[in-house]
C-alpha positions as a Markdown table, in Angstrom:
| # | Residue | x | y | z |
|---|---|---|---|---|
| 1 | Leu | 31.8 | -7.0 | 12.4 |
| 2 | Cys | 28.5 | -8.9 | 14.2 |
| 3 | Ala | 26.5 | -5.9 | 14.9 |
| 4 | Ala | 26.2 | -5.2 | 11.0 |
| 5 | Leu | 25.7 | -8.8 | 10.2 |
| 6 | Phe | 22.5 | -8.8 | 11.9 |
| 7 | Phe | 21.4 | -5.3 | 11.8 |
| 8 | Thr | 21.4 | -6.1 | 7.3 |
| 9 | Gly | 19.5 | -8.8 | 8.2 |
| 10 | Cys | 16.7 | -6.7 | 9.7 |
| 11 | Thr | 16.1 | -4.0 | 6.6 |
| 12 | Pro | 12.5 | -5.3 | 5.5 |
| 13 | Gln | 11.8 | -6.5 | 1.8 |
| 14 | Thr | 9.4 | -4.3 | -0.8 |
| 15 | Lys | 7.3 | -6.6 | -1.9 |
| 16 | Val | 5.1 | -5.5 | -5.2 |
| 17 | Tyr | 1.6 | -7.1 | -5.5 |
| 18 | Cys | 1.2 | -5.0 | -8.7 |
| 19 | Asp | 2.3 | -3.3 | -11.2 |
| 20 | Thr | 0.2 | -2.4 | -14.4 |
| 21 | Asp | 0.4 | 0.5 | -16.7 |
| 22 | Thr | -2.0 | 2.0 | -14.2 |
| 23 | Leu | -1.5 | 1.5 | -11.1 |
| 24 | Arg | 1.4 | -0.1 | -8.8 |
| 25 | Ile | 0.5 | -1.7 | -5.3 |
| 26 | Glu | 3.8 | -2.2 | -2.8 |
| 27 | Arg | 4.7 | -3.9 | 1.1 |
| 28 | Thr | 7.7 | -2.9 | 2.5 |
| 29 | Gly | 7.4 | -4.0 | 6.5 |
| 30 | Thr | 4.3 | -2.9 | 7.9 |
| 31 | Ala | 3.9 | 0.1 | 5.3 |
| 32 | Thr | 1.5 | -0.7 | 1.8 |
| 33 | Thr | 1.3 | 2.2 | -1.0 |
| 34 | Ile | -1.0 | 2.3 | -3.2 |
| 35 | Tyr | 0.2 | 4.2 | -6.8 |
| 36 | Asp | -2.7 | 5.2 | -8.3 |
| 37 | Leu | -1.2 | 5.7 | -11.8 |
| 38 | Ala | -4.2 | 6.5 | -13.4 |
| 39 | Gly | -4.7 | 9.4 | -11.0 |
| 40 | Asp | -1.9 | 10.2 | -10.2 |
| 41 | Asp | -1.8 | 10.4 | -6.8 |
| 42 | Ile | -0.5 | 7.8 | -3.5 |
| 43 | Tyr | -2.1 | 6.4 | -0.4 |
| 44 | Asn | -0.1 | 5.6 | 2.6 |
| 45 | Phe | -1.6 | 2.4 | 4.9 |
| 46 | Arg | 0.2 | 1.3 | 8.1 |
| 47 | Thr | -0.7 | -2.3 | 9.1 |
| 48 | Val | -1.1 | -1.8 | 13.4 |
| 49 | Arg | -1.8 | -4.7 | 16.1 |
| 50 | Val | -5.0 | -3.4 | 18.0 |
| 51 | Arg | -6.0 | -4.7 | 21.0 |
| 52 | Lys | -8.9 | -7.0 | 21.2 |
| 53 | Gly | -12.3 | -5.5 | 22.8 |
| 54 | Thr | -10.9 | -1.9 | 22.5 |
| 55 | Gln | -12.2 | 0.9 | 20.4 |
| 56 | Ala | -9.3 | 0.4 | 18.1 |
| 57 | Ala | -10.2 | -3.2 | 17.0 |
| 58 | Glu | -13.8 | -2.2 | 16.5 |
| 59 | Ala | -12.7 | 0.8 | 14.3 |
| 60 | Ala | -10.8 | -2.3 | 12.4 |
| 61 | Ala | -13.7 | -4.6 | 12.2 |
| 62 | Gln | -15.8 | -1.8 | 9.9 |
| 63 | Tyr | -16.0 | -2.3 | 7.0 |
| 64 | Lys | -14.7 | 1.2 | 5.3 |
| 65 | Thr | -14.2 | 3.6 | 2.1 |
| 66 | Val | -11.2 | 5.4 | 2.6 |
| 67 | His | -10.5 | 6.8 | -0.6 |
| 68 | Asp | -13.0 | 6.7 | -4.1 |
| 69 | Thr | -12.0 | 8.3 | -7.1 |
| 70 | Glu | -12.5 | 7.7 | -11.1 |
| 71 | Thr | -9.9 | 6.2 | -11.2 |
| 72 | Ile | -9.5 | 4.2 | -7.9 |
| 73 | Lys | -11.3 | 3.0 | -4.6 |
| 74 | Ile | -9.7 | 1.7 | -1.9 |
| 75 | Asp | -11.7 | -0.2 | 1.3 |
| 76 | Val | -10.0 | -1.0 | 4.6 |
| 77 | Val | -11.7 | -3.8 | 6.9 |
| 78 | Lys | -9.7 | -6.4 | 9.6 |
| 79 | Gly | -6.1 | -4.6 | 8.0 |
| 80 | Val | -6.9 | -6.2 | 4.9 |
| 81 | Ile | -6.8 | -4.1 | 1.7 |
| 82 | Ile | -9.0 | -3.8 | -0.9 |
| 83 | Val | -8.4 | -2.1 | -3.8 |
| 84 | Glu | -10.5 | -0.8 | -6.4 |
| 85 | Asp | -8.3 | 0.0 | -10.1 |
| 86 | Lys | -11.6 | 1.2 | -12.0 |
| 87 | Thr | -9.4 | 2.0 | -14.4 |
| 88 | Ala | -8.4 | -1.9 | -15.9 |
| 89 | Gly | -11.7 | -3.0 | -14.4 |
| 90 | Ile | -9.8 | -5.0 | -11.3 |
| 91 | Thr | -10.3 | -5.7 | -7.9 |
| 92 | Tyr | -6.8 | -6.4 | -5.7 |
| 93 | Thr | -7.0 | -7.9 | -2.2 |
| 94 | Ile | -3.7 | -7.2 | 0.3 |
| 95 | Glu | -4.0 | -8.7 | 3.6 |
């Protein structure tokens, strides 16, 4: 019984950052899912830790555009996801 209570308490909850007619952004644990409702696409990201001074850390520190369509633009830098909803003209920052 104690083990069952322990494991049910560890289930990550889903946090919704944005829920509009054109865009939905949610995070469950280290996974972030971006639903481009206007463009009918889904983008998945996972946050991971990297050691300082490694090539992975240097790559994560660089500002990158990872998706750019007519309806959405997604940039990443140092574990931060920047989502521009081009349809609504609003930018969201997910840390």
